[in-house]
Structures are given as C-alpha cells and as structure tokens.
N, C-alpha and C positions, 0 to 999 in steps of 0.2 A: 263674111264679105271682105274683100280686099280694099284697096284704095287708101286715102289719106289716113293715117293712123292704123294701118294694118299692112304687114310686109310679108305675110304668108308664114305658115307654120304646119302645114298640112302637107296635102299631096299637090294636085293639080297637075295637068297633063304636061306641063314645059319641062324638058330635060329628063323624063322618066324613061330611060333606055337601059337595055339590059347589060349586065356586067359579067363578067368571066372570072374575076379575080378581086378579092377583097382581104384588107388586112384591117381587123378590127379590134379596138380597144373597148370593153365592157366595163362600166362601172354601175355597181347596183347594191342590192341587199338580198334578203332571202328568197324574194320573188324572181330574181335573176341569178340564183345560184347555181352550182353543178346539180344536174348535168346539162343545163341550157346550153352553154356554148358548145360542148362536146357534142350534143345532138346536132346542133348547126353544122358543126365540122362533119358529121357523118353523112347528114343530108347533103351537103355540098360535095363531098368526095364521091358519094353515090351517083351523082349527077354530073360529074366531070368538072367541078369548078375548084378553083384554086383559093384555097382559105386557110387563114391562120389568125390566131387572137392571142391576147393576154387580157388580164382583167384585175378589178379591184372590188372585192366583195366584203360589204361591212353589214353584218346582220342588224336589221333594225334602223339602218343609217339614213338620215337625210343628207342631201349633197353637201350640207354645210360640215358635217363631221368628216367627209371624204376630201374637203379641201381645207377648211380653216382647222379642223379638229374639234377639240372640246371647248375652245374658248374663242369669242369674238375677236380678241386681240391678238391672235397668232398670225401676224402677217409674215411670218416665216413659212407659213403654210405647211404644218406638220401633217394635216390631214391627208395630204397626198402620199404619205408614207405609210398610212393605215390600210389595214384589210387583208383579205386573203387573195393571193394572186393564182395564176395557172400552176397546176401541179400541188396546190397546197402550200405553197410558201408564203411568207408574211413580210418579205425584206425588199420590196420594190419601191424605188423613189418614181411616182407616176410622173412627175414633171419631166423628170430626165428621160424616162422610157418613151414618153411622147415626142420629146424633142429629137432624141437621138436613140432609137430603139437598139437594144442588145439582145432582146429575145427573138427577133425576127431574122429573117435571112438577111444576108450581107447586103447592105445599100437600100434596103427596104423601109418604107415609111408606112405608119398607119393612116389609111385613107378614111376610116370610118369611126366616130365614136358612137356607142349605143351607151346612153346613160338614162338612168331613172332616179326619180325622186322618191321620198318615203310615200306610201300609197294614200295618207290623209292629206292630199295635195292642197286643199283649201287651207288648213292649218299650217304647212310649210310655206306656202305662198305668203301668208301674213306674217309668221314668225321667224322664218329661216331663210329668207330672202332667196328663193328658189330662182327667180329670174336673174338677180344678179350674179349669183354663185354658178349657175348654169353657163352664164355667159363666161365666167372666169375659166371654167373648165374647157368649154369649147375653145377658147383663146390658146390653151395649151396644146390642143390637137392641131391649130393653125401654127402655132411655133414650129411645128415639126414638119408640116404639110400645108402650105397655103391653100392647095386644092381640097382639103379636107372637108368632110361632111358630117354633121352630127345628126343622130336620130334620137329623139326624145321618148323613151319607152313609157307608154301608159300602164301604169300598175293599178291594181284593182283592190277594193276593200273586201272585208269578209263578207260571205254570202250565207243566207238561211237556207240549207239544202232541202228542206221541206217546203218552203216557199220563196223562191228566188226573185219574186216580182219586184220588190223594193230594191233589190241589188241591181237588177236589168235596168229598171228606170234610171237609178243613179249613175251607173257606169257609162250608159248613153249620154246623159249630161255631163258627167266629168270629163269625157273625151274633150269638150269644148274647153274647159279650163286648162287641160294640158296643152291643147292647141293655142290658147291665148298667152301661155308663158312662152311658148316658141316664137309666137307672133312679136312679143314685147322684145325679145332678144334680138330677132331679125330688124325691127326698127332701129336699135341701138347700131347695129352692124351698117345698115343702109345709111345712117347719118353720117357714118364716117366714110361713105364712098367705097366700102368694101363689098365684095361679090359673094363671100362666103355666107352660108344660110344653114339654119336648122330646120329639120321637119320632124313632125311627130309620127312615131312608131306606134300604131294604135292596137297594142296587143290586147289591152283590156276590153276595147270595144269587140275586137274579133272573137275574143272569149265568150263575152255575151252572145255573140251571134251564133257561137258553137252551141251554147247551152240552148238556146231558141229551136236550133235544129235538132238537138238530142230530144228535148221535150215533146218535139213534134214528130218523133219516131223517123227522123230521116237520117239517122247514123247507124250503119249496120253493126251489130254486136254489143250495142248499148240498149237495154231494156229494164223494164221493172217499174217501181214506183218513182217518184220524182227524186226522193232521197238516195235509192239504189242508182239511179241514173247519173246524179250528180257525184256519188261516190267513186264513180269511175274516173272522174276528171280532178276533183277536190280530194286531197289527203285528208286535211281538217276543214276548217271553213275558209281558208285563204291560199294556203299552200296547195301545189299541185301534185297530182300522181305523177308517175312516169310517163302515163299516157297524155296527162295534161301538159307537162313539160314537153313532150314532143309537139303537141299542137302549137304551143308558143313558140318552139324552135322552128316549125314550119313558117310561121308568120314573120319570124325574125328574118330566115333565110330568103322568103319572099321579097322583103322590104329590103335587104341588103343588096341582093343580086339583081332585083327587079326581074325576076324570073320564076316561073312556076316551080312548085316542088312535086307536082304530080309525077309519080314513078319513083320517088325518092325510097332508099331504103328505111327499114324500121330496125331501131336499135334493139340489141339483145334485151329481154325484160320487158319490153313494151308489148302489149297486146296489138297484134297485127290485124285483127278483125276490122277494126274501125278505121284503120290508117288510110286507106283509099279515099273514104268519104272525107275524111279530115283534111287530107292533101287538098282535095278539091274545093272544099269550104275556105281554107286559108287562102288559096290563091284567088278565088272568086272575091272574097272580102279586100284583100289587099290590092289586088289589080284595080278594082273598082275605086278604092280609095284614092290611090295615086294618080290615077287617069282621069279622075272628074275634075273639069276646070274649077278652079278657085277651092277646092276641098281643103278644109282646115283653116281657110284664111278668113280672119275676123278684125274690124278695126277695133281700136280700144274702146270706143263708145258701145260697140255690140258686145265686147267682153263683159263691160260693167253690167250692162243690161241682162245678159244671158244668165252669168253667175248670180247675180242678186235675186233674179226672178225665177231661176230653175234649179241651179247647183246648191245653193244654199239649203234649200229646203230637202232635196234629196239626200244631200250629204248628212245633215244633221238628223234626218228621219231615220236613216240607215244605222247612225251612230247611236241611236236610241237617246238622242238629247234634243228633242224638238224646240225646247225653250230657248236653244242658241239661234234658231232660225233669223228671228228679227235683227239681232245683232248683226249677224253674218250678211243679212240684206242690206242694213244701213252701212256697214262698212264697204262693201264692195260696190256699192251704187253711187259712193261719194267720190267724184273726181278731185275733190280739193283737199284731201288728207295731206297733212303737212309733213308725211314721212314716207319711207318706201314700201309701208305694209300693204298699200292697194298699189300695185304696180301698172295698173290698166289704164294709162292715160299716156296722150301724146300730142304735143311735146309734153315732156315730164321735167318741171323744174326741180323735183327732188330726186332725180336719177344720180344714182352714186355707183361709179364704176370702180369696181375692186382693182387696187394696184397689182401690176405685174410681180411675180417672185422676184 
C-alpha cells in the first residue's frame, strides 16, 4: 500500500515505458558476479538495444563494505574503491566514475544503478544500515546524472534442492523486505522535494517463480527428480549455473529496458533448450510486476507489520535458527526504537543521512 508513510519501491504502472539505450552501473557480490552483466549485454545486443556497463563486485559484501569499507568511521569512503570492475580490474574509484564516467563513451552518463544488498537482508537492515547506505550510493548516481534511476536487486538465500518449499515461502515474503527498504529511501527523497526514485528489481522472486514452473514440468528440457531439476539452475545451494545466470540476466534486461527478452540469443555454454520458456517466464513476471498499480508500495506501518508477522519467521526458519524468530518480531514491530536499526517508520526522528564524500 502507498500513501502516507509509503513512497513506492516496486513497480506500478506509472512511467514504465520501453527504453532502447541503457548505461548501467552494477554493485553487488557473488550473486551478481560475472557473467551476469555480460549476459545482459549479449541479450541486449541480440535484440538491437544499446547497452554498456561497469561494475563493482565484492564477494560476500554488504553495501556497507562497498561504501564505508571495513570501518564505520571511514568518512573518506574507501569502500567505493573496493571490488572487481569490468574486465577483472580492481582499480576504480566508483564515486568519480559515477560522477564523471571514464569507461563509457564520450559524454555519456550512467542512467541506471543496479545494486544489491547481502542476501541475509533482515540482518543487514538491522546491523549494516542498508537503507542509509543504499541512499548514499543512489546519491552518487544522481551526482552524475540527476535523471538517474536505481534498481534494488532482490538477492536470495540458500535453497534445499531436495525440498525447496521453505525457501519458496521465504523468498516470496522477503521481496516485501527489499521493497520496504526502497520505500524508505524514497520517503527520504520525497521529503526533500526530489523527483528521483528507487524501485525493486525482483530477481529473487522471479527465480522462485521459475522454480515453481520447473517443478510443475512447464520448462522444456528440465526434468528428473526435484534435486535434478534444481541442479540445472543452482550450481550449489545459492549460486546459479550458467543457465540460472541467464535467467537472472533475462529478468534484469527486462527490468532495465522495460522490454521483452523473448527471442534473445543464448550465450555459448548455456543450455538452449529451456531458453524460450525462460524468456517468456521472465517477461511475464517482470511486466506484471512493473505494470500492476501500486506494486511493491508499502507504508512503513505495513512494512513493520508484514516483516514482523511473516518475514521474521520464514527467514529464521530457513536459516535454521527458529529461536531467533521472537526477537526479530519484537524488533521489527517496534516503531519506537531509539536508533536506526529498525528503519521502518515515518516520520523518522532517528533518521541519519550519511554525509556526501
């Protein structure tokens, strides 16, 4: 639900129009590592779209490590100099690249930031200031391009490939937590009279939908036991095979270009048999998500309620620590916490906006 205390963070029909060109900066960890962006590039090129990118990949990193670095006191922001960039280099100053790009074409600016948080998102919201540092990173995009837009990429937790039911339940719930973070950042932007916004990129939720379609035998070329089917998508219990990465790239392409990936090429080394079904599944999910009115929009009251009543239980059950459920529920249901560890309140008397570099 939108309205007072909710400024959007998902899709919604407003302004979702097809694009022919995108300049993307990707910030993430192993779940967004190569070859994700290169697959998006291949998909875009095969469909006649103009795409270029750079990236910052820090394996296992929360946004805090990719901004502040290893200490909360690093207000010279060394984290923006960490991580692997395009072509495997490690020498980029992301603040400067977003403000004045040197790896794009002459005069080009980044128009889209695709950024993810570490996949244990309830923990990072509470302990790593996801909302505050996401806002800081988004502001760096806007420094270089006031018309820029951020997509907050929903990463996923480990799955039991023999019985993914608990994972399916959780990731459907978890999408709301990712959306609520984007909602909160948007409230802080709206309060300043700014028009720039963030939306959620529901890759984890789309992956759940793909798994459900696979288990229902609706994806050509994927068969066998439950474990055998999911082995086609998951390399271990969380990282994706090349086929799984291709699906994530289809979803990302569809969200960035607001355009169908159906008919895209299939990169060398990716099983081409399931590709057509996966393209259609990705587009159906993404287009529905972004064109449904008020999709992903929640008030802060609704965020506290849903997270405490649903996400806490599924998160800690999936993590194998059900003893933590009650504490999680008490924390996220409390609108009167005296620090920023529960950001889901508005107005927020404890709001702390990190200083610009």
